C-alpha angles and dihedrals in degrees: 000000000000092000091051092054091047090050091048091053092048096055112122100181096114096037094091093054091051092050092050089049091053092048091051090048091050092050092048090051090051092047092049091048092049094049091047091051094045097034096108096045092044091052091050092050093049093047088051092050094047091048092053092051 
């Protein structure tokens, strides 16, 4: 019984999925922060481009 519990605790099958989820969440936070910081500038640039078209 003890060996079964130790083996159950040492399983790493779902660990990769959790790590990928954390990486995706971190990338999403960085993208949101960048868009928030550059939002005004980006809006001005896109308005300028659409005006010239």
